[in-house]
KOLTORSE-589146 format. One record per residue (C-alpha): x negated, y, z; residue in three letters. Coordinates in steps of 0.05 Angstrom, whole numbers. Each point is the difference from the previous one (the first is absolute). Layout:
<pt X="X" Y="Y" Z="Z" type="ALA"/>
...
// end
This chain:
<pt X="-1307" Y="774" Z="1025" type="MET"/>
<pt X="29" Y="42" Z="-55" type="VAL"/>
<pt X="69" Y="-40" Z="1" type="VAL"/>
<pt X="35" Y="46" Z="46" type="PRO"/>
<pt X="-17" Y="61" Z="-42" type="VAL"/>
<pt X="19" Y="-35" Z="-61" type="LEU"/>
<pt X="64" Y="-22" Z="26" type="LEU"/>
<pt X="21" Y="70" Z="26" type="VAL"/>
<pt X="-23" Y="28" Z="-61" type="GLY"/>
<pt X="45" Y="-48" Z="-44" type="LEU"/>
<pt X="61" Y="10" Z="51" type="LEU"/>
<pt X="-15" Y="76" Z="-12" type="ALA"/>
<pt X="14" Y="-9" Z="-69" type="LEU"/>
<pt X="61" Y="-38" Z="21" type="ALA"/>
<pt X="30" Y="57" Z="37" type="THR"/>
<pt X="25" Y="24" Z="-67" type="ASN"/>
<pt X="57" Y="-41" Z="-22" type="PRO"/>
<pt X="-23" Y="2" Z="-75" type="ASP"/>
<pt X="-62" Y="-41" Z="23" type="TYR"/>
<pt X="29" Y="-35" Z="58" type="GLU"/>
<pt X="2" Y="-73" Z="-29" type="ALA"/>
<pt X="-68" Y="5" Z="-31" type="PRO"/>
<pt X="-34" Y="25" Z="63" type="GLY"/>
<pt X="35" Y="-55" Z="45" type="MET"/>
<pt X="-17" Y="-53" Z="-45" type="ILE"/>
<pt X="-72" Y="21" Z="-5" type="LEU"/>
<pt X="-2" Y="10" Z="77" type="ALA"/>
<pt X="23" Y="-70" Z="8" type="VAL"/>
<pt X="-47" Y="-29" Z="-47" type="LEU"/>
<pt X="-58" Y="34" Z="38" type="VAL"/>
<pt X="28" Y="-25" Z="69" type="LEU"/>
<pt X="-5" Y="-70" Z="-33" type="ILE"/>
<pt X="-70" Y="7" Z="-23" type="GLY"/>
<pt X="-21" Y="33" Z="67" type="ALA"/>
<pt X="27" Y="-55" Z="42" type="LEU"/>
<pt X="-35" Y="-50" Z="-47" type="GLY"/>
<pt X="-62" Y="39" Z="10" type="GLY"/>
<pt X="10" Y="0" Z="72" type="LEU"/>
<pt X="4" Y="-77" Z="2" type="MET"/>
<pt X="-61" Y="-3" Z="-40" type="VAL"/>
<pt X="-39" Y="40" Z="61" type="VAL"/>
<pt X="31" Y="-41" Z="51" type="ARG"/>
<pt X="29" Y="-64" Z="-18" type="THR"/>
<pt X="18" Y="-25" Z="67" type="SER"/>
<pt X="30" Y="27" Z="60" type="GLY"/>
<pt X="56" Y="54" Z="14" type="TRP"/>
<pt X="-20" Y="53" Z="-51" type="VAL"/>
<pt X="54" Y="-16" Z="-51" type="LEU"/>
<pt X="63" Y="16" Z="43" type="TRP"/>
<pt X="-23" Y="71" Z="26" type="PRO"/>
<pt X="-21" Y="17" Z="-74" type="GLY"/>
<pt X="70" Y="-22" Z="-29" type="VAL"/>
<pt X="32" Y="42" Z="55" type="LEU"/>
<pt X="-49" Y="63" Z="-11" type="LEU"/>
<pt X="14" Y="-14" Z="-76" type="GLY"/>
<pt X="72" Y="1" Z="3" type="ILE"/>
<pt X="0" Y="65" Z="44" type="LEU"/>
<pt X="-49" Y="34" Z="-53" type="LEU"/>
<pt X="47" Y="-18" Z="-58" type="VAL"/>
<pt X="66" Y="18" Z="39" type="VAL"/>
<pt X="-15" Y="67" Z="37" type="THR"/>
<pt X="-35" Y="46" Z="-49" type="PRO"/>
<pt X="50" Y="9" Z="-48" type="THR"/>
<pt X="53" Y="23" Z="44" type="ALA"/>
<pt X="-43" Y="41" Z="44" type="SER"/>
<pt X="-36" Y="35" Z="-58" type="LEU"/>
<pt X="72" Y="16" Z="-30" type="ARG"/>
<pt X="21" Y="30" Z="68" type="ALA"/>
<pt X="-59" Y="36" Z="3" type="GLU"/>
<pt X="7" Y="34" Z="-70" type="LEU"/>
<pt X="73" Y="20" Z="14" type="ILE"/>
<pt X="-19" Y="30" Z="63" type="ALA"/>
<pt X="-54" Y="43" Z="-24" type="HIS"/>
<pt X="25" Y="11" Z="-74" type="ARG"/>
<pt X="74" Y="-8" Z="4" type="GLY"/>
<pt X="41" Y="57" Z="-23" type="VAL"/>
<pt X="78" Y="7" Z="17" type="GLU"/>
<pt X="43" Y="-8" Z="-66" type="THR"/>
<pt X="71" Y="-2" Z="-14" type="GLN"/>
<pt X="20" Y="-62" Z="-40" type="VAL"/>
<pt X="62" Y="-30" Z="-23" type="VAL"/>
<pt X="16" Y="-72" Z="15" type="ILE"/>
<pt X="17" Y="-30" Z="-76" type="THR"/>
<pt X="9" Y="-74" Z="16" type="SER"/>
<pt X="0" Y="-45" Z="61" type="ALA"/>
<pt X="-17" Y="-72" Z="-1" type="HIS"/>
<pt X="9" Y="-52" Z="62" type="SER"/>
<pt X="-40" Y="-64" Z="14" type="SER"/>
<pt X="6" Y="-49" Z="52" type="LYS"/>
<pt X="-60" Y="-35" Z="37" type="ASP"/>
<pt X="-2" Y="-71" Z="24" type="ARG"/>
<pt X="35" Y="19" Z="66" type="SER"/>
<pt X="57" Y="37" Z="-37" type="GLY"/>
<pt X="-18" Y="70" Z="19" type="ARG"/>
<pt X="14" Y="45" Z="-57" type="VAL"/>
<pt X="-53" Y="54" Z="-22" type="SER"/>
<pt X="17" Y="56" Z="-50" type="TRP"/>
<pt X="-44" Y="33" Z="-58" type="SER"/>
<pt X="20" Y="62" Z="-30" type="CYS"/>
<pt X="-20" Y="32" Z="-72" type="GLY"/>
<pt X="-10" Y="72" Z="11" type="ILE"/>
<pt X="-16" Y="63" Z="-40" type="ARG"/>
<pt X="-19" Y="68" Z="17" type="ARG"/>
<pt X="54" Y="51" Z="9" type="ALA"/>
<pt X="-36" Y="50" Z="-38" type="ASP"/>
<pt X="-8" Y="-44" Z="-60" type="GLY"/>
<pt X="-80" Y="-3" Z="2" type="GLN"/>
<pt X="-31" Y="-72" Z="-7" type="PRO"/>
<pt X="-5" Y="-45" Z="56" type="LEU"/>
<pt X="-60" Y="-47" Z="-4" type="PRO"/>
<pt X="33" Y="-59" Z="39" type="HIS"/>
<pt X="75" Y="3" Z="-3" type="ALA"/>
<pt X="18" Y="-53" Z="55" type="SER"/>
<pt X="13" Y="14" Z="72" type="TYR"/>
<pt X="21" Y="-46" Z="55" type="ASP"/>
<pt X="2" Y="43" Z="60" type="GLY"/>
<pt X="51" Y="33" Z="44" type="SER"/>
<pt X="61" Y="28" Z="-45" type="GLY"/>
<pt X="-2" Y="-62" Z="-40" type="CYS"/>
<pt X="51" Y="-47" Z="30" type="ALA"/>
<pt X="55" Y="-15" Z="-51" type="SER"/>
<pt X="28" Y="13" Z="-70" type="ARG"/>
<pt X="39" Y="52" Z="29" type="ALA"/>
<pt X="-64" Y="42" Z="5" type="ASP"/>
<pt X="-12" Y="11" Z="-74" type="VAL"/>
<pt X="9" Y="71" Z="-19" type="GLY"/>
<pt X="-22" Y="29" Z="72" type="THR"/>
<pt X="-56" Y="42" Z="6" type="THR"/>
<pt X="-54" Y="-11" Z="51" type="LEU"/>
<pt X="-66" Y="27" Z="21" type="THR"/>
<pt X="-60" Y="-48" Z="-8" type="VAL"/>
<pt X="-75" Y="6" Z="4" type="LEU"/>
<pt X="-33" Y="-8" Z="-63" type="VAL"/>
<pt X="-76" Y="-2" Z="-16" type="ASP"/>
<pt X="-11" Y="51" Z="-50" type="PRO"/>
<pt X="-57" Y="-41" Z="-32" type="GLU"/>
<pt X="47" Y="-55" Z="-11" type="GLY"/>
<pt X="-42" Y="-52" Z="36" type="TRP"/>
<pt X="48" Y="-19" Z="59" type="ALA"/>
<pt X="78" Y="-17" Z="-9" type="PRO"/>
<pt X="45" Y="52" Z="30" type="PRO"/>
<pt X="15" Y="-9" Z="71" type="ALA"/>
<pt X="52" Y="24" Z="55" type="ALA"/>
<pt X="-16" Y="70" Z="23" type="THR"/>
<pt X="-1" Y="-31" Z="75" type="HIS"/>
<pt X="-30" Y="-64" Z="-19" type="PRO"/>
<pt X="-6" Y="-54" Z="53" type="ASN"/>
<pt X="-74" Y="-9" Z="-19" type="THR"/>
<pt X="-34" Y="-42" Z="50" type="PRO"/>
<pt X="-60" Y="-7" Z="-42" type="PHE"/>
<pt X="-22" Y="71" Z="0" type="VAL"/>
<pt X="-64" Y="-4" Z="38" type="GLY"/>
<pt X="-4" Y="-75" Z="-28" type="GLY"/>
<pt X="-64" Y="18" Z="-37" type="VAL"/>
<pt X="-39" Y="-4" Z="66" type="TYR"/>
<pt X="30" Y="-72" Z="8" type="ALA"/>
<pt X="-23" Y="-17" Z="-69" type="VAL"/>
<pt X="-72" Y="25" Z="17" type="ALA"/>
<pt X="2" Y="-39" Z="63" type="GLY"/>
<pt X="19" Y="-63" Z="-36" type="VAL"/>
<pt X="-52" Y="12" Z="-53" type="GLY"/>
<pt X="-57" Y="7" Z="55" type="VAL"/>
<pt X="27" Y="-67" Z="30" type="LEU"/>
<pt X="-7" Y="-32" Z="-66" type="TRP"/>
<pt X="-71" Y="19" Z="-6" type="VAL"/>
<pt X="-14" Y="-15" Z="70" type="LEU"/>
<pt X="27" Y="-73" Z="-9" type="LEU"/>
<pt X="-42" Y="-10" Z="-66" type="VAL"/>
<pt X="-63" Y="20" Z="35" type="LEU"/>
<pt X="17" Y="-43" Z="60" type="GLY"/>
<pt X="13" Y="-58" Z="-45" type="ALA"/>
<pt X="-63" Y="8" Z="-39" type="ALA"/>
<pt X="-37" Y="15" Z="62" type="ARG"/>
<pt X="20" Y="-65" Z="31" type="ARG"/>
<pt X="-9" Y="-38" Z="-64" type="THR"/>
<pt X="-73" Y="23" Z="-8" type="LEU"/>
<pt X="-16" Y="-13" Z="75" type="ARG"/>
<pt X="27" Y="-70" Z="-4" type="GLU"/>
<pt X="-36" Y="-18" Z="-64" type="HIS"/>
<pt X="-67" Y="27" Z="25" type="GLY"/>
<pt X="-13" Y="55" Z="-53" type="THR"/>
<pt X="10" Y="54" Z="54" type="GLY"/>
<pt X="-59" Y="-20" Z="47" type="ARG"/>
<pt X="-66" Y="26" Z="-15" type="GLY"/>
// end
């Protein structure tokens, strides 16, 4: 029952790039334990696959949606200078860029990495651009006109959490009914 809250809490911690790896690792371990618990509650039937699907959604969705919400509500437009550019290729050969940045005014920047628009080649090094920065340093810098389909995603996360709880309750109720302990 507390699994969705625990997962969202761990993944809220993972919105900060400094805590992303420990938060994700702990969330996956909690999910594995929760799926094991679900299989103890309902050893037969269809319950595992919806549990896996809902669990994956609970692990994948919160970090991006919470980062988008943080930037949408607390982001401050800040001038930064691109100090370095690094490319990487995925399996399909698509190239993506990540840039090192620093504030133009010289003040410290909690997360000096940016991979939004304006970071597309080594030729961008030395250029100044405006990004949204979380003054608390919790979320990484984002583009000023971010393509954030995850804004409002916290509602989807809440919905998936409710579906998880209903799945566990339904599995437990059915198991109790089959074993006769639910009858008076």
